[in-house]
Each structure stands twice: as structure tokens, then as C-alpha cells.
All heavy atoms as TSV, in Angstrom:
chain	resi	resn	atom	element	x	y	z
A	1	MET	N	N	53.401	11.023	69.247
A	1	MET	CA	C	52.122	10.395	69.070
A	1	MET	C	C	51.912	9.372	70.186
A	1	MET	O	O	52.765	8.530	70.432
A	1	MET	CB	C	52.069	9.710	67.708
A	1	MET	CG	C	50.733	9.077	67.433
A	1	MET	SD	S	50.569	8.637	65.690
A	1	MET	CE	C	51.004	6.931	65.754
A	2	LYS	N	N	50.786	9.453	70.858
A	2	LYS	CA	C	50.490	8.548	71.957
A	2	LYS	C	C	49.752	7.317	71.424
A	2	LYS	O	O	48.791	7.449	70.673
A	2	LYS	CB	C	49.640	9.260	72.995
A	2	LYS	CG	C	49.413	8.469	74.234
A	2	LYS	CD	C	48.689	9.291	75.272
A	2	LYS	CE	C	48.523	8.493	76.535
A	2	LYS	NZ	N	47.835	9.248	77.557
A	3	THR	N	N	50.214	6.144	71.806
A	3	THR	CA	C	49.601	4.897	71.394
A	3	THR	C	C	49.016	4.212	72.608
A	3	THR	O	O	49.685	4.104	73.636
A	3	THR	CB	C	50.643	3.961	70.745
A	3	THR	OG1	O	51.254	4.650	69.660
A	3	THR	CG2	C	50.007	2.698	70.251
A	4	SER	N	N	47.779	3.754	72.506
A	4	SER	CA	C	47.189	3.021	73.626
A	4	SER	C	C	47.299	1.529	73.363
A	4	SER	O	O	47.173	1.067	72.238
A	4	SER	CB	C	45.727	3.417	73.826
A	4	SER	OG	O	44.987	3.084	72.682
A	5	ILE	N	N	47.551	0.791	74.406
A	5	ILE	CA	C	47.694	-0.660	74.324
A	5	ILE	C	C	46.660	-1.285	75.244
A	5	ILE	O	O	46.575	-0.934	76.422
A	5	ILE	CB	C	49.114	-1.104	74.741
A	5	ILE	CG1	C	50.141	-0.482	73.801
A	5	ILE	CG2	C	49.219	-2.625	74.733
A	5	ILE	CD1	C	51.567	-0.714	74.219
A	6	LEU	N	N	45.859	-2.192	74.700
A	6	LEU	CA	C	44.854	-2.876	75.492
A	6	LEU	C	C	45.487	-4.003	76.292
A	6	LEU	O	O	46.338	-4.729	75.787
A	6	LEU	CB	C	43.764	-3.451	74.588
A	6	LEU	CG	C	42.967	-2.433	73.780
A	6	LEU	CD1	C	42.024	-3.151	72.823
A	6	LEU	CD2	C	42.179	-1.536	74.704
A	7	ALA	N	N	45.074	-4.162	77.518
A	7	ALA	CA	C	45.532	-5.286	78.334
A	7	ALA	C	C	44.692	-6.507	77.994
A	7	ALA	O	O	43.488	-6.402	77.769
A	7	ALA	CB	C	45.392	-4.952	79.810
A	8	VAL	N	N	45.331	-7.671	77.942
A	8	VAL	CA	C	44.629	-8.910	77.621
A	8	VAL	C	C	44.897	-9.915	78.734
A	8	VAL	O	O	46.040	-10.170	79.075
A	8	VAL	CB	C	45.126	-9.493	76.270
A	8	VAL	CG1	C	44.443	-10.810	75.986
A	8	VAL	CG2	C	44.886	-8.500	75.153
A	9	ALA	N	N	43.828	-10.470	79.313
A	9	ALA	CA	C	43.979	-11.525	80.316
A	9	ALA	C	C	43.845	-12.867	79.624
A	9	ALA	O	O	42.989	-13.037	78.770
A	9	ALA	CB	C	42.914	-11.392	81.394
A	10	VAL	N	N	44.703	-13.822	79.952
A	10	VAL	CA	C	44.651	-15.134	79.309
A	10	VAL	C	C	43.856	-16.134	80.143
A	10	VAL	O	O	44.091	-17.314	80.094
A	10	VAL	CB	C	46.064	-15.685	78.999
A	10	VAL	CG1	C	46.725	-14.857	77.938
A	10	VAL	CG2	C	46.932	-15.741	80.228
A	11	TRP	N	N	42.899	-15.651	80.903
A	11	TRP	CA	C	41.981	-16.515	81.637
A	11	TRP	C	C	40.680	-15.761	81.831
A	11	TRP	O	O	40.572	-14.592	81.500
A	11	TRP	CB	C	42.582	-16.953	82.974
A	11	TRP	CG	C	43.059	-15.827	83.827
A	11	TRP	CD1	C	42.303	-15.034	84.651
A	11	TRP	CD2	C	44.393	-15.338	83.938
A	11	TRP	NE1	N	43.076	-14.102	85.250
A	11	TRP	CE2	C	44.365	-14.256	84.848
A	11	TRP	CE3	C	45.602	-15.715	83.367
A	11	TRP	CZ2	C	45.513	-13.555	85.182
A	11	TRP	CZ3	C	46.735	-15.001	83.714
A	11	TRP	CH2	C	46.677	-13.952	84.609
A	12	GLY	N	N	39.698	-16.416	82.392
A	12	GLY	CA	C	38.398	-15.795	82.638
A	12	GLY	C	C	38.405	-14.976	83.910
A	12	GLY	O	O	39.347	-14.257	84.205
A	13	LYS	N	N	37.353	-15.106	84.707
A	13	LYS	CA	C	37.237	-14.322	85.938
A	13	LYS	C	C	38.175	-14.812	87.031
A	13	LYS	O	O	38.502	-14.077	87.950
A	13	LYS	CB	C	35.797	-14.367	86.437
A	13	LYS	CG	C	34.838	-13.661	85.504
A	13	LYS	CD	C	33.426	-13.729	86.007
A	13	LYS	CE	C	32.503	-13.027	85.028
A	13	LYS	NZ	N	31.120	-13.074	85.450
A	14	THR	N	N	38.612	-16.060	86.942
A	14	THR	CA	C	39.508	-16.640	87.942
A	14	THR	C	C	40.844	-16.987	87.293
A	14	THR	O	O	40.876	-17.627	86.246
A	14	THR	CB	C	38.889	-17.925	88.539
A	14	THR	OG1	O	37.591	-17.624	89.028
A	14	THR	CG2	C	39.740	-18.461	89.668
A	15	ALA	N	N	41.933	-16.568	87.920
A	15	ALA	CA	C	43.263	-16.870	87.388
A	15	ALA	C	C	43.521	-18.373	87.425
A	15	ALA	O	O	42.986	-19.077	88.280
A	15	ALA	CB	C	44.318	-16.143	88.205
A	16	PRO	N	N	44.326	-18.906	86.491
A	16	PRO	CA	C	44.629	-20.338	86.499
A	16	PRO	C	C	45.430	-20.719	87.740
A	16	PRO	O	O	46.082	-19.883	88.353
A	16	PRO	CB	C	45.448	-20.539	85.223
A	16	PRO	CG	C	46.021	-19.200	84.933
A	16	PRO	CD	C	45.037	-18.195	85.437
A	17	SER	N	N	45.377	-22.003	88.065
A	17	SER	CA	C	46.097	-22.472	89.252
A	17	SER	C	C	47.595	-22.611	89.000
A	17	SER	O	O	48.353	-22.774	89.927
A	17	SER	CB	C	45.526	-23.813	89.713
A	17	SER	OG	O	45.652	-24.770	88.675
A	18	HIS	N	N	48.017	-22.559	87.744
A	18	HIS	CA	C	49.450	-22.634	87.433
A	18	HIS	C	C	50.023	-21.226	87.265
A	18	HIS	O	O	49.311	-20.283	86.991
A	18	HIS	CB	C	49.710	-23.484	86.190
A	18	HIS	CG	C	49.097	-22.955	84.938
A	18	HIS	ND1	N	47.790	-23.204	84.592
A	18	HIS	CD2	C	49.593	-22.188	83.947
A	18	HIS	CE1	C	47.519	-22.610	83.458
A	18	HIS	NE2	N	48.599	-21.985	83.037
A	19	SER	N	N	51.319	-21.124	87.434
A	19	SER	CA	C	52.003	-19.828	87.360
A	19	SER	C	C	52.619	-19.646	85.982
A	19	SER	O	O	53.516	-20.385	85.594
A	19	SER	CB	C	53.111	-19.765	88.409
A	19	SER	OG	O	52.585	-19.991	89.689
A	20	ILE	N	N	52.146	-18.655	85.234
A	20	ILE	CA	C	52.674	-18.393	83.894
A	20	ILE	C	C	54.038	-17.725	84.024
A	20	ILE	O	O	54.184	-16.721	84.703
A	20	ILE	CB	C	51.697	-17.528	83.082
A	20	ILE	CG1	C	50.413	-18.313	82.825
A	20	ILE	CG2	C	52.332	-17.091	81.763
A	20	ILE	CD1	C	49.323	-17.522	82.159
A	21	THR	N	N	55.033	-18.317	83.352
A	21	THR	CA	C	56.402	-17.811	83.435
A	21	THR	C	C	56.942	-17.333	82.087
A	21	THR	O	O	58.000	-16.721	82.040
A	21	THR	CB	C	57.337	-18.902	83.986
A	21	THR	OG1	O	57.167	-20.087	83.202
A	21	THR	CG2	C	57.013	-19.230	85.440
A	22	ALA	N	N	56.220	-17.634	80.995
A	22	ALA	CA	C	56.664	-17.218	79.666
A	22	ALA	C	C	55.445	-17.051	78.764
A	22	ALA	O	O	54.485	-17.809	78.871
A	22	ALA	CB	C	57.617	-18.254	79.070
A	23	VAL	N	N	55.487	-16.041	77.895
A	23	VAL	CA	C	54.386	-15.777	76.966
A	23	VAL	C	C	54.963	-15.480	75.585
A	23	VAL	O	O	55.959	-14.778	75.466
A	23	VAL	CB	C	53.536	-14.566	77.424
A	23	VAL	CG1	C	52.441	-14.255	76.419
A	23	VAL	CG2	C	52.937	-14.807	78.795
A	24	MET	N	N	54.314	-16.022	74.543
A	24	MET	CA	C	54.701	-15.745	73.167
A	24	MET	C	C	53.439	-15.655	72.321
A	24	MET	O	O	52.492	-16.408	72.531
A	24	MET	CB	C	55.592	-16.862	72.622
A	24	MET	CG	C	56.091	-16.603	71.219
A	24	MET	SD	S	57.036	-17.994	70.536
A	24	MET	CE	C	55.728	-19.098	70.090
A	25	ILE	N	N	53.407	-14.716	71.381
A	25	ILE	CA	C	52.307	-14.601	70.427
A	25	ILE	C	C	52.865	-14.945	69.054
A	25	ILE	O	O	53.933	-14.456	68.669
A	25	ILE	CB	C	51.703	-13.181	70.435
A	25	ILE	CG1	C	51.148	-12.865	71.821
A	25	ILE	CG2	C	50.611	-13.058	69.379
A	25	ILE	CD1	C	50.606	-11.462	71.972
A	26	THR	N	N	52.143	-15.774	68.309
A	26	THR	CA	C	52.612	-16.180	66.986
A	26	THR	C	C	52.579	-14.994	66.022
A	26	THR	O	O	51.897	-13.997	66.267
A	26	THR	CB	C	51.752	-17.326	66.430
A	26	THR	OG1	O	50.383	-16.912	66.381
A	26	THR	CG2	C	51.887	-18.583	67.285
A	27	ASP	N	N	53.324	-15.107	64.922
A	27	ASP	CA	C	53.421	-14.030	63.933
A	27	ASP	C	C	52.062	-13.614	63.373
A	27	ASP	O	O	51.834	-12.445	63.092
A	27	ASP	CB	C	54.344	-14.422	62.791
A	27	ASP	CG	C	55.806	-14.491	63.217
A	27	ASP	OD1	O	56.153	-13.864	64.244
A	27	ASP	OD2	O	56.592	-15.164	62.539
A	28	ASP	N	N	51.143	-14.577	63.216
A	28	ASP	CA	C	49.826	-14.247	62.672
A	28	ASP	C	C	48.888	-13.666	63.735
A	28	ASP	O	O	47.765	-13.300	63.445
A	28	ASP	CB	C	49.183	-15.462	62.005
A	28	ASP	CG	C	48.921	-16.614	62.970
A	28	ASP	OD1	O	49.118	-16.458	64.197
A	28	ASP	OD2	O	48.524	-17.682	62.489
A	29	GLN	N	N	49.361	-13.580	64.961
A	29	GLN	CA	C	48.636	-13.022	66.101
A	29	GLN	C	C	47.307	-13.726	66.350
A	29	GLN	O	O	46.359	-13.128	66.839
A	29	GLN	CB	C	48.437	-11.521	65.931
A	29	GLN	CG	C	49.743	-10.774	65.888
A	29	GLN	CD	C	49.574	-9.284	65.752
A	29	GLN	OE1	O	48.502	-8.774	65.487
A	29	GLN	NE2	N	50.660	-8.559	65.948
A	30	GLN	N	N	47.244	-15.018	66.056
A	30	GLN	CA	C	46.033	-15.795	66.289
A	30	GLN	C	C	46.195	-16.809	67.403
A	30	GLN	O	O	45.224	-17.409	67.837
A	30	GLN	CB	C	45.601	-16.495	65.000
A	30	GLN	CG	C	45.175	-15.523	63.930
A	30	GLN	CD	C	44.713	-16.229	62.665
A	30	GLN	OE1	O	44.729	-17.449	62.566
A	30	GLN	NE2	N	44.298	-15.456	61.689
A	31	THR	N	N	47.428	-17.018	67.866
A	31	THR	CA	C	47.684	-17.991	68.930
A	31	THR	C	C	48.633	-17.392	69.959
A	31	THR	O	O	49.637	-16.791	69.607
A	31	THR	CB	C	48.307	-19.287	68.367
A	31	THR	OG1	O	47.441	-19.820	67.363
A	31	THR	CG2	C	48.510	-20.326	69.450
A	32	ILE	N	N	48.275	-17.566	71.228
A	32	ILE	CA	C	49.147	-17.206	72.342
A	32	ILE	C	C	49.673	-18.508	72.929
A	32	ILE	O	O	48.925	-19.468	73.087
A	32	ILE	CB	C	48.393	-16.413	73.425
A	32	ILE	CG1	C	47.909	-15.075	72.866
A	32	ILE	CG2	C	49.275	-16.185	74.650
A	32	ILE	CD1	C	47.029	-14.300	73.828
A	33	VAL	N	N	50.953	-18.547	73.227
A	33	VAL	CA	C	51.568	-19.715	73.857
A	33	VAL	C	C	52.075	-19.276	75.220
A	33	VAL	O	O	52.752	-18.254	75.334
A	33	VAL	CB	C	52.745	-20.250	73.010
A	33	VAL	CG1	C	53.325	-21.508	73.634
A	33	VAL	CG2	C	52.316	-20.506	71.570
A	34	THR	N	N	51.717	-20.030	76.261
A	34	THR	CA	C	52.216	-19.716	77.599
A	34	THR	C	C	52.964	-20.918	78.157
A	34	THR	O	O	52.607	-22.061	77.900
A	34	THR	CB	C	51.071	-19.342	78.575
A	34	THR	OG1	O	50.150	-20.431	78.692
A	34	THR	CG2	C	50.340	-18.102	78.121
A	35	GLY	N	N	54.010	-20.646	78.904
A	35	GLY	CA	C	54.741	-21.675	79.638
A	35	GLY	C	C	54.503	-21.443	81.115
A	35	GLY	O	O	54.285	-20.299	81.538
A	36	SER	N	N	54.527	-22.500	81.903
A	36	SER	CA	C	54.233	-22.351	83.326
A	36	SER	C	C	55.359	-22.879	84.211
A	36	SER	O	O	56.199	-23.662	83.775
A	36	SER	CB	C	52.932	-23.078	83.688
A	36	SER	OG	O	53.135	-24.473	83.711
A	37	GLN	N	N	55.312	-22.445	85.444
A	37	GLN	CA	C	56.279	-22.893	86.444
A	37	GLN	C	C	56.143	-24.397	86.675
A	37	GLN	O	O	57.109	-25.065	87.008
A	37	GLN	CB	C	56.045	-22.133	87.751
A	37	GLN	CG	C	57.070	-22.406	88.805
A	37	GLN	CD	C	56.872	-21.508	90.015
A	37	GLN	OE1	O	56.014	-20.647	90.038
A	37	GLN	NE2	N	57.675	-21.715	91.027
A	38	GLU	N	N	54.966	-24.946	86.434
A	38	GLU	CA	C	54.724	-26.377	86.630
A	38	GLU	C	C	55.155	-27.228	85.442
A	38	GLU	O	O	54.981	-28.443	85.454
A	38	GLU	CB	C	53.233	-26.614	86.910
A	38	GLU	CG	C	52.753	-26.059	88.242
A	38	GLU	CD	C	52.575	-24.534	88.232
A	38	GLU	OE1	O	52.477	-23.928	87.159
A	38	GLU	OE2	O	52.561	-23.958	89.314
A	39	GLY	N	N	55.711	-26.609	84.381
A	39	GLY	CA	C	56.215	-27.355	83.241
A	39	GLY	C	C	55.205	-27.575	82.129
A	39	GLY	O	O	55.430	-28.392	81.245
A	40	GLN	N	N	54.087	-26.876	82.154
A	40	GLN	CA	C	53.067	-27.017	81.120
A	40	GLN	C	C	53.243	-25.931	80.058
A	40	GLN	O	O	53.667	-24.822	80.354
A	40	GLN	CB	C	51.671	-26.888	81.722
A	40	GLN	CG	C	51.395	-27.906	82.794
A	40	GLN	CD	C	50.209	-27.508	83.658
A	40	GLN	OE1	O	49.753	-26.377	83.630
A	40	GLN	NE2	N	49.710	-28.452	84.426
A	41	ILE	N	N	52.887	-26.272	78.816
A	41	ILE	CA	C	52.807	-25.299	77.734
A	41	ILE	C	C	51.358	-25.285	77.276
A	41	ILE	O	O	50.782	-26.334	76.977
A	41	ILE	CB	C	53.739	-25.666	76.565
A	41	ILE	CG1	C	55.195	-25.605	77.039
A	41	ILE	CG2	C	53.509	-24.736	75.378
A	41	ILE	CD1	C	56.202	-26.055	75.997
A	42	CYS	N	N	50.752	-24.104	77.259
A	42	CYS	CA	C	49.352	-23.968	76.875
A	42	CYS	C	C	49.245	-23.150	75.598
A	42	CYS	O	O	49.946	-22.158	75.424
A	42	CYS	CB	C	48.552	-23.274	77.978
A	42	CYS	SG	S	48.593	-24.128	79.552
A	43	LEU	N	N	48.365	-23.588	74.700
A	43	LEU	CA	C	48.067	-22.861	73.476
A	43	LEU	C	C	46.675	-22.267	73.606
A	43	LEU	O	O	45.738	-22.940	74.049
A	43	LEU	CB	C	48.118	-23.796	72.262
A	43	LEU	CG	C	49.421	-24.546	72.047
A	43	LEU	CD1	C	49.299	-25.485	70.854
A	43	LEU	CD2	C	50.571	-23.592	71.852
A	44	TRP	N	N	46.550	-21.005	73.215
A	44	TRP	CA	C	45.292	-20.276	73.328
A	44	TRP	C	C	44.955	-19.674	71.969
A	44	TRP	O	O	45.827	-19.111	71.310
A	44	TRP	CB	C	45.419	-19.135	74.345
A	44	TRP	CG	C	45.942	-19.542	75.679
A	44	TRP	CD1	C	47.254	-19.695	76.045
A	44	TRP	CD2	C	45.192	-19.839	76.847
A	44	TRP	NE1	N	47.346	-20.053	77.365
A	44	TRP	CE2	C	46.094	-20.155	77.885
A	44	TRP	CE3	C	43.825	-19.859	77.126
A	44	TRP	CZ2	C	45.685	-20.479	79.169
A	44	TRP	CZ3	C	43.413	-20.188	78.414
A	44	TRP	CH2	C	44.332	-20.503	79.417
A	45	ASP	N	N	43.695	-19.753	71.548
A	45	ASP	CA	C	43.235	-19.073	70.336
A	45	ASP	C	C	42.915	-17.632	70.698
A	45	ASP	O	O	42.276	-17.361	71.721
A	45	ASP	CB	C	41.970	-19.734	69.780
A	45	ASP	CG	C	42.265	-21.009	69.021
A	45	ASP	OD1	O	43.330	-21.085	68.376
A	45	ASP	OD2	O	41.430	-21.930	69.063
A	46	LEU	N	N	43.346	-16.695	69.862
A	46	LEU	CA	C	43.077	-15.275	70.058
A	46	LEU	C	C	42.294	-14.778	68.851
A	46	LEU	O	O	42.793	-14.786	67.730
A	46	LEU	CB	C	44.392	-14.499	70.194
A	46	LEU	CG	C	44.294	-12.989	70.364
A	46	LEU	CD1	C	43.518	-12.634	71.631
A	46	LEU	CD2	C	45.673	-12.369	70.391
A	47	SER	N	N	41.054	-14.350	69.081
A	47	SER	CA	C	40.222	-13.863	67.980
A	47	SER	C	C	40.546	-12.401	67.682
A	47	SER	O	O	41.221	-11.729	68.465
A	47	SER	CB	C	38.736	-14.015	68.327
A	47	SER	OG	O	38.397	-13.143	69.387
A	48	SER	N	N	40.050	-11.905	66.564
A	48	SER	CA	C	40.336	-10.525	66.165
A	48	SER	C	C	39.756	-9.503	67.135
A	48	SER	O	O	40.234	-8.381	67.220
A	48	SER	CB	C	39.817	-10.259	64.756
A	48	SER	OG	O	38.420	-10.486	64.718
A	49	ASP	N	N	38.738	-9.895	67.913
A	49	ASP	CA	C	38.180	-8.978	68.916
A	49	ASP	C	C	38.767	-9.241	70.310
A	49	ASP	O	O	38.195	-8.863	71.318
A	49	ASP	CB	C	36.661	-9.047	68.937
A	49	ASP	CG	C	36.130	-10.441	69.231
A	49	ASP	OD1	O	36.913	-11.410	69.170
A	49	ASP	OD2	O	34.930	-10.575	69.530
A	50	LEU	N	N	39.937	-9.890	70.345
A	50	LEU	CA	C	40.730	-10.151	71.557
A	50	LEU	C	C	40.048	-11.080	72.560
A	50	LEU	O	O	40.314	-11.018	73.745
A	50	LEU	CB	C	41.130	-8.838	72.243
A	50	LEU	CG	C	41.992	-7.895	71.404
A	50	LEU	CD1	C	42.324	-6.646	72.198
A	50	LEU	CD2	C	43.260	-8.585	70.947
A	51	LYS	N	N	39.195	-11.969	72.079
A	51	LYS	CA	C	38.631	-13.002	72.951
A	51	LYS	C	C	39.568	-14.201	72.913
A	51	LYS	O	O	40.018	-14.618	71.848
A	51	LYS	CB	C	37.227	-13.382	72.500
A	51	LYS	CG	C	36.251	-12.246	72.683
A	51	LYS	CD	C	34.852	-12.702	72.523
A	51	LYS	CE	C	33.983	-11.462	72.538
A	51	LYS	NZ	N	33.030	-11.402	73.516
A	52	ILE	N	N	39.859	-14.736	74.079
A	52	ILE	CA	C	40.828	-15.825	74.197
A	52	ILE	C	C	40.110	-17.096	74.634
A	52	ILE	O	O	39.296	-17.065	75.553
A	52	ILE	CB	C	41.924	-15.455	75.207
A	52	ILE	CG1	C	42.666	-14.216	74.721
A	52	ILE	CG2	C	42.881	-16.613	75.423
A	52	ILE	CD1	C	43.591	-13.632	75.730
A	53	SER	N	N	40.416	-18.205	73.974
A	53	SER	CA	C	39.865	-19.491	74.370
A	53	SER	C	C	40.979	-20.533	74.354
A	53	SER	O	O	41.894	-20.467	73.539
A	53	SER	CB	C	38.726	-19.902	73.436
A	53	SER	OG	O	39.169	-19.963	72.108
A	54	SER	N	N	40.892	-21.471	75.278
A	54	SER	CA	C	41.936	-22.489	75.378
A	54	SER	C	C	41.879	-23.423	74.176
A	54	SER	O	O	40.820	-23.709	73.637
A	54	SER	CB	C	41.797	-23.280	76.672
A	54	SER	OG	O	40.535	-23.898	76.719
A	55	LYS	N	N	43.043	-23.860	73.755
A	55	LYS	CA	C	43.161	-24.717	72.574
A	55	LYS	C	C	43.756	-26.067	72.952
A	55	LYS	O	O	43.162	-27.093	72.729
A	55	LYS	CB	C	44.020	-24.002	71.531
A	55	LYS	CG	C	44.157	-24.671	70.217
A	55	LYS	CD	C	44.958	-23.764	69.282
A	55	LYS	CE	C	45.101	-24.369	67.919
A	55	LYS	NZ	N	45.853	-23.486	67.021
A	56	GLU	N	N	44.948	-26.049	73.526
A	56	GLU	CA	C	45.645	-27.282	73.908
A	56	GLU	C	C	46.519	-27.016	75.121
A	56	GLU	O	O	46.949	-25.895	75.354
A	56	GLU	CB	C	46.564	-27.777	72.781
A	56	GLU	CG	C	45.859	-28.253	71.557
A	56	GLU	CD	C	46.846	-28.742	70.510
A	56	GLU	OE1	O	47.564	-29.721	70.805
A	56	GLU	OE2	O	46.897	-28.140	69.440
A	57	ILE	N	N	46.789	-28.079	75.875
A	57	ILE	CA	C	47.767	-28.007	76.960
A	57	ILE	C	C	48.731	-29.171	76.774
A	57	ILE	O	O	48.308	-30.293	76.508
A	57	ILE	CB	C	47.100	-28.017	78.348
A	57	ILE	CG1	C	48.125	-27.778	79.438
A	57	ILE	CG2	C	46.324	-29.282	78.591
A	57	ILE	CD1	C	47.536	-27.452	80.795
A	58	LEU	N	N	50.012	-28.871	76.816
A	58	LEU	CA	C	51.043	-29.871	76.583
A	58	LEU	C	C	51.774	-30.165	77.896
A	58	LEU	O	O	52.198	-29.243	78.585
A	58	LEU	CB	C	52.038	-29.373	75.529
A	58	LEU	CG	C	51.409	-28.856	74.226
A	58	LEU	CD1	C	52.452	-28.182	73.369
A	58	LEU	CD2	C	50.751	-29.994	73.477
A	59	PHE	N	N	51.904	-31.428	78.223
A	59	PHE	CA	C	52.582	-31.862	79.440
A	59	PHE	C	C	53.882	-32.565	79.071
A	59	PHE	O	O	54.066	-32.966	77.948
A	59	PHE	CB	C	51.701	-32.850	80.222
A	59	PHE	CG	C	50.399	-32.288	80.683
A	59	PHE	CD1	C	49.267	-32.407	79.909
A	59	PHE	CD2	C	50.308	-31.632	81.898
A	59	PHE	CE1	C	48.059	-31.893	80.331
A	59	PHE	CE2	C	49.110	-31.110	82.331
A	59	PHE	CZ	C	47.982	-31.246	81.545
A	60	GLY	N	N	54.768	-32.728	80.029
A	60	GLY	CA	C	55.963	-33.516	79.791
A	60	GLY	C	C	57.246	-32.898	80.291
A	60	GLY	O	O	58.202	-33.607	80.564
A	61	HIS	N	N	57.281	-31.583	80.413
A	61	HIS	CA	C	58.486	-30.959	80.951
A	61	HIS	C	C	58.594	-31.271	82.447
A	61	HIS	O	O	57.593	-31.297	83.145
A	61	HIS	CB	C	58.454	-29.442	80.756
A	61	HIS	CG	C	58.658	-29.025	79.349
A	61	HIS	ND1	N	57.640	-28.978	78.428
A	61	HIS	CD2	C	59.784	-28.647	78.698
A	61	HIS	CE1	C	58.128	-28.577	77.268
A	61	HIS	NE2	N	59.422	-28.370	77.395
A	62	THR	N	N	59.797	-31.479	82.905
A	62	THR	CA	C	59.998	-31.772	84.323
A	62	THR	C	C	60.465	-30.545	85.093
A	62	THR	O	O	60.645	-30.609	86.300
A	62	THR	CB	C	61.024	-32.910	84.494
A	62	THR	OG1	O	62.235	-32.536	83.845
A	62	THR	CG2	C	60.495	-34.206	83.908
A	63	ALA	N	N	60.677	-29.449	84.400
A	63	ALA	CA	C	61.111	-28.207	85.042
A	63	ALA	C	C	60.244	-27.062	84.527
A	63	ALA	O	O	59.452	-27.222	83.599
A	63	ALA	CB	C	62.587	-27.932	84.717
A	64	SER	N	N	60.395	-25.907	85.131
A	64	SER	CA	C	59.652	-24.727	84.706
A	64	SER	C	C	59.958	-24.374	83.265
A	64	SER	O	O	61.087	-24.529	82.805
A	64	SER	CB	C	60.016	-23.524	85.579
A	64	SER	OG	O	59.642	-23.747	86.906
A	65	VAL	N	N	58.946	-23.885	82.545
A	65	VAL	CA	C	59.144	-23.362	81.195
A	65	VAL	C	C	59.379	-21.868	81.358
A	65	VAL	O	O	58.477	-21.130	81.699
A	65	VAL	CB	C	57.919	-23.634	80.307
A	65	VAL	CG1	C	58.113	-23.035	78.932
A	65	VAL	CG2	C	57.645	-25.130	80.211
A	66	THR	N	N	60.610	-21.435	81.169
A	66	THR	CA	C	60.959	-20.038	81.421
A	66	THR	C	C	61.217	-19.249	80.148
A	66	THR	O	O	61.465	-18.046	80.203
A	66	THR	CB	C	62.192	-19.941	82.327
A	66	THR	OG1	O	63.282	-20.630	81.700
A	66	THR	CG2	C	61.925	-20.555	83.696
A	67	CYS	N	N	61.175	-19.923	78.990
A	67	CYS	CA	C	61.455	-19.241	77.729
A	67	CYS	C	C	60.712	-19.970	76.615
A	67	CYS	O	O	60.625	-21.189	76.611
A	67	CYS	CB	C	62.959	-19.261	77.456
A	67	CYS	SG	S	63.434	-18.397	75.953
A	68	LEU	N	N	60.161	-19.217	75.680
A	68	LEU	CA	C	59.495	-19.778	74.518
A	68	LEU	C	C	60.067	-19.118	73.263
A	68	LEU	O	O	60.364	-17.924	73.277
A	68	LEU	CB	C	57.989	-19.516	74.568
A	68	LEU	CG	C	57.231	-20.191	75.713
A	68	LEU	CD1	C	55.852	-19.577	75.858
A	68	LEU	CD2	C	57.126	-21.682	75.467
A	69	ALA	N	N	60.224	-19.873	72.200
A	69	ALA	CA	C	60.705	-19.327	70.935
A	69	ALA	C	C	60.119	-20.145	69.808
A	69	ALA	O	O	59.831	-21.331	69.963
A	69	ALA	CB	C	62.232	-19.389	70.883
A	70	LYS	N	N	59.929	-19.505	68.675
A	70	LYS	CA	C	59.417	-20.248	67.516
A	70	LYS	C	C	60.576	-20.840	66.721
A	70	LYS	O	O	61.681	-20.293	66.717
A	70	LYS	CB	C	58.557	-19.357	66.630
A	70	LYS	CG	C	59.326	-18.283	65.935
A	70	LYS	CD	C	58.419	-17.510	64.992
A	70	LYS	CE	C	59.287	-16.617	64.122
A	70	LYS	NZ	N	58.658	-16.245	62.928
A	71	ALA	N	N	60.314	-21.944	66.081
A	71	ALA	CA	C	61.327	-22.582	65.245
A	71	ALA	C	C	61.350	-21.911	63.872
A	71	ALA	O	O	60.342	-21.377	63.418
A	71	ALA	CB	C	61.023	-24.075	65.097
A	72	ARG	N	N	62.461	-21.945	63.224
A	72	ARG	CA	C	62.558	-21.429	61.857
A	72	ARG	C	C	61.857	-22.382	60.910
A	72	ARG	O	O	61.773	-23.570	61.157
A	72	ARG	CB	C	64.019	-21.304	61.434
A	72	ARG	CG	C	64.762	-20.265	62.195
A	72	ARG	CD	C	66.144	-20.143	61.629
A	72	ARG	NE	N	66.989	-19.395	62.549
A	72	ARG	CZ	C	68.248	-19.157	62.349
A	72	ARG	NH1	N	68.848	-19.637	61.288
A	72	ARG	NH2	N	68.950	-18.467	63.210
A	73	GLU	N	N	61.383	-21.842	59.811
A	73	GLU	CA	C	60.729	-22.681	58.801
A	73	GLU	C	C	61.769	-23.427	57.998
A	73	GLU	O	O	62.853	-23.024	57.820
A	73	GLU	CB	C	59.861	-21.827	57.891
A	73	GLU	CG	C	58.711	-21.217	58.631
A	73	GLU	CD	C	57.822	-20.400	57.704
A	73	GLU	OE1	O	57.939	-20.524	56.469
A	73	GLU	OE2	O	57.011	-19.654	58.227
């Protein structure tokens, strides 16, 4: 059985100025989390029709974010 997968861009017509180095989607598939080479973590809202909008950007890391993982409950 062939399955098609839609490509999703996490920006608009212009790519962000930071380099995305890690991507994670939450279990409820409503939030995308990206880490960047510049040490930023960005949260994005993902709607059911695959429209993405920025939610929050977190600063403070002094090195690249190369891995993302969710914490246990």
C-alpha cells in the first residue's frame, strides 16, 4: 500500500534567518518545536489543515540546539 506524505514548511515564503537543527512534533500534533544552530527554541502552532503560525521563541542557550525530547509526565 502506497502512502503519501505532505511536506510542511515551518516558515512563509522566506526561510528564517536561523538554521533549524532539530524538529519535534508533540503527541497531540498541534505544536511543532524547532531548535536552531543559534541556540533558539521556537514553538509553532499547527492547525488541522497544516497551517503553521509562530507561537513563542525561547532564548538562553549558548550553544546549538541539536536534539529535542519531551519530558515524561
